[in-house]
Each structure stands twice: as C-alpha cells, then as structure tokens.
N, C-alpha and C positions, 0 to 999 in steps of 0.2 A: 637385383634384390626384390624388386616388385613382383617378379614372376614366381618367386618362391613363397609368397604370402597366399594362403588359401582364401577362397572367395568369401567364406563366412567370417574371416578375420578382417577383411577389407571393409565390410559394412560398419563395424564399430569405429574403425580408423576414420572413415568418412564422417561419421556422426560427430566424433570428438574434435577432429582437426579442421573440418570444413563447415559442416552444417550448423553446429552449435555456435560457431563464431559469427554466424549471420544474425543471431538473435538480437543483438544490440541495435542493428540498423533496421531489422524487420519491424521493430516496435514503432518507429516514427516515419519511415520512408516508404512511399508508395512506389512499387516497381511494376513495370509492364510484364505481360505474360512471357515475352521473349527472354527476360532476365531469368525467370524460373526455368524456362526451357533450356537455357544455356547451362545453368547450374546442374540440372538433372543430366544433361548430355555428358558433361565432364565427369560427374560422379559415376554414372553408369559405365563410362569408358574405363575409369579406374578400377571398378569392381570386376568388370568382365575380363580385362586384360586380353589374353589370347585364348580364352576359354571358348569351346564350341561343343555342342550347340548352346546358343544363348538362352538365358532364363527369361521368362516373361517379365516385363518391367513391372506389371501389377503385383508380382510376388515380392518385389523389393521392399514394399512398405507394410507387408503383413507381419504380425508378430512371429517370433521364432517358433512359438508353440503351434502356429498354423502353417509351418513349413515355409515361412518367409525369412527375410534377412533383418527385419526390424529397422530398416533405414528410415531416417526422419524425412518427412515431407515438408520442404521449406515453405511452400505456399500454405499448407494447412497449419504450420506452426505460426505463421503470421496471423491467421485468423484466430488462433487460440490466444495469442498475446492480446489482441484487441477485444476478444470475448470477455476477458477479465475486466477491462474498462467498462464495457457495456453492462455487465452484471452489477458493477458497483454503482452505476448510474440509476438503474431501475430497481435495485434491491438493496435497501439500506443495511440488511444483515450482513452483506458481503464486506462492507467497509469496516466493520468492527474487528475483522481479522487482519487488518492492515495490509490487505492485498494491494490496495490502491490508496495512496495518501488522500486524506479528506480534501485537501486543497485542490488536487487534480480532479477529483470527482465533482466538486462545486464548480470548478473552472469549465469543464467540458459540459456540464449540465447547463450552465449559464450561456455558453456559446450556442448550444443546440436551440435553446429557447429564443435567443436574440437573432441568430442567423436566419432561422426559418419561421419566425413569428408564431411560435407554438406556445400554448399555455402550459405545456408540460414537456420536459425533455424526452419523455418516452414516445411522444407522437411521431417525430421524425424517424425514430428507430422502428416503430411498428409499421408505418405506412410510407411506401416509397414515393407516393404522390405528395408528401409533405416535405420533400427534400429540395425544393427549389429555393435557393437563398433569396432573401428580400433585397440584399445589397451586396457589397463586396464581402465575400465570405471570409470569416475569421477561421483560422486553422483549416484552410481549404485543402491542405494536403493530408491532414490527419483524420478529419471527420469521415471522409469517404472510406477509409480503412475500417472504421467502426461499422459503417453501414454494410460493407461487404461481409464482415464477420456475422452480423445479425442475419443477413439474407441467407448465408450459408448454413448457419446453425439452426435457424427457425424459419424455414421457408413457408410453413403453413400458418404460423401465428395463432394456432387454435388452442394451445395449452397455456398453462400458467408458468412454464419453465422460465420464460423471459421476464415476466412481471407478475408476481403474485397479487398485488393490490394497486398497481400503478398502471396507467395514469389515474389521477384523482377523479372523483365524480364530476366536478366542475369542468375539468379538462375534457372529459368524454363528451360534453355537450357540443364541442367543436368538431367531432368526428363525423364524416359523411355517414349517412344512415346505412348505405349498402355495405360498409365495413363493419359497423356495429351489429347489424342483423343480416348476415349473409344467408343465401339460400341453403337449406338443409340438404346436403348431398345424400343422406340416408333415407330421405322420404321416398315412399313407394310411388307416389303419383308424379305428375309432370312437375318439373322444376319451376320454382317461382322466378319470374322475370321482372326486374326493376324497369319501370317505364322511365322515359326521359325526365318526366316531372319528378318522380321519386329519386332518380339518380342524382339530381342537383340539390336535394335536401340534406340537412344535417340532423344530428340527434336532437339538437335544441328545437327543431321544428315539431317534435313529437313528445319530448320529455322536458321536465323542469326539475331543478335541484331543490330538495326540501331540506332546509337547515336543521330541522328538528331531528330527523332520523338519518341525515347525511346520505340519502338515497335519491335515485332518479325515479320520478313518477310520470305516468302518462299525463299529458296535458288534457284538461277537460274539453269535451266537445263544444261546450257553450262558448268558449273563448277562442276556439281554434279557427283559423282562416280557411282550412281545408278539412272539414269534419268527415267528408266521405273518404278522403285519403287516410285519415286517422283510423276510421273504422275498418278500412281494408287492411291496414297494417296489423291491427289487433286481431282481426279474423285469421290472417295468415299465421300469426303466432299461435293462436289456439289450435289450428289444424297442423301444427308442427312443420309448416312450410319454411319457417325461418328459425335459425338457432343463434344464440348469443355466445361469442367466445368468452372465455373466463374473465379476461381483463375488463369486459363490459358487463357481463352477467353479475359480477360481484357487486355492482353499484345499483342494480335494478331492484325496485320494489316489486316482489313477486305476488303480493297478496291478491290482486284482482285477476291475474292471468296465469298463475302458477299451475303447472300440470303435476307438480310434486307436492306432497304434504308440507305444511308450514315447518314442521320439525325437521324434515329432511333438508329443506332449503336453508334453514338456520345452521344446521350441522355442516352442510356443504360450504356455506359462506365462512364458517369458522375455520374449516380446513384450509381454504384459500388464504385466509388472513394469517394463519399460524404456520403455514408450510410453503415450501417452494418446490415440492414434488409435483410430478405430472398428475393432473386430475382431468378427467374427461369434461369437455365443455358442457355447460347446462343445455338441455334441450327444452325449450320453452313450449 
C-alpha cells in the first residue's frame, strides 16, 4: 500500500504522523545531532520509497510554491519553540499575548541572572562569553536550548529584533567594551584593533549612568584613570571607526559626539522604544 502513495502525499503524512508528534519533547529535551539525523533518514526513506532518481534532500524542506515538499525540519522546529521563550524574556510585549505564561518568563529570567551572575537576563542571551555558570547550573538541560535558538536566529546581534530596549542601561555597564562598540566593518579605512588593555575593559570604565535622563554618559577626563585611552575611544567614535549596536546605542547620550542631528537621534530612539522591527544600528 505504501508504494501506491505518491511522493507529494507522503510529505504531509510524515508531518502529521511523525514530525508534529515530536513537538512535545522538542520543547524540553536536548537531543544530539545523531537523533535528528536518524529521524531525517527514516523520513526520507519513507518519502522516497523505490523512486528513482532521488530528489535532493534540500528540496524536501522548501515550500510547495518553491517546488519543495513542505516537510517540517525537526531541528529548526526545536529552535522555533525556544525562540518563543527567548522573545518573552527580552521583549515584554510578547508576554501580553499569552504566548508564554508570565510565571515561566519570570522563572527563566531569574535562572539566567542567577546561574550566570548577570545583572540582566538578556546578557547571557546576547553574549556567548557570559554563559559560564557560576555554580551548579539550574535548568542545565533547558537553558542551552534557548542559547542555541538565539545563536541560530540572531548570529550578528546587530539589530533590535532580539531586544528593542533591553538590557537596561545599568546592565550595559557590565558589558565588555569591545561588544558594546565593535569595529565598524563599513569604514573605508583600516579596521580598528582593540589592544589587550582595551580588550579587558568594560563599558563602566568609560561610561556612567545618569539617573536624571536614564542614559549613559562618557566619564569626564578629570576623574578618569586612563584619560588617554578615553580620548582615543572618543576619537575613534568621531571618525566612525566604531559603531554601537542598537541594544547599546539606545542608552547612550549622543549630545557631545553625535554625528546625527539631535532631532534624528530622538526620533530613532523613539522608534526603538516603540517598535520591535529591524532598524539599522546607529553609526556614531
């Protein structure tokens, strides 16, 4: 009977009877790559049957409108499941649609901050270097799945899709300076190179939080232990050698060093605060 089923009908059967049934365990269980390879091998064998020549496996997962079979990718589905949790953690507007219960959101956020000694739950999500647990990790089998989804969905971390206004300004003070102000790849001249001295510094070494305007300001040279390093960083910003990703640029006071008019800066900050759509990172 299996041989009488056309190939394009076997793909929906695989989706309904096999791949969708895995959704319940994919939400909470970490599986090795060999597991997904075995699932794909058996599904492909069922779809192929005795057909010859064989279809390229890459066409299996394309939509039918693109001449594919519309087969579900189980590994990608697992990342989509945990992408939902990640969005609820870093974007409060997601929680109001009840996609993730508020208790689960608070629980995961608390574990991220506790396990990784982070002032904000968004920091371990943004930076892989922040994922070394300080003690016996809680949810040790679940949190790596969220990290994997973040790395797959947002490899560059340069837009505000992941977090429109999080981490908070105070939490940004703990970010290494090379992550907050990475070299500008679009600059025509030689790329900026962080020295070992700068590489070990954090945002708090150059910025301070102002409670009046809730923004980060450059520390004054008079009180700075490394005034030459501070001037060098400011100079590279003026010459567009460094650029600030949106999750950091949102909190910076642009007044002394902005290359954009003040009205444009305020309008851009308003868009970041009110929207979760992709916006090009600020170029300082």
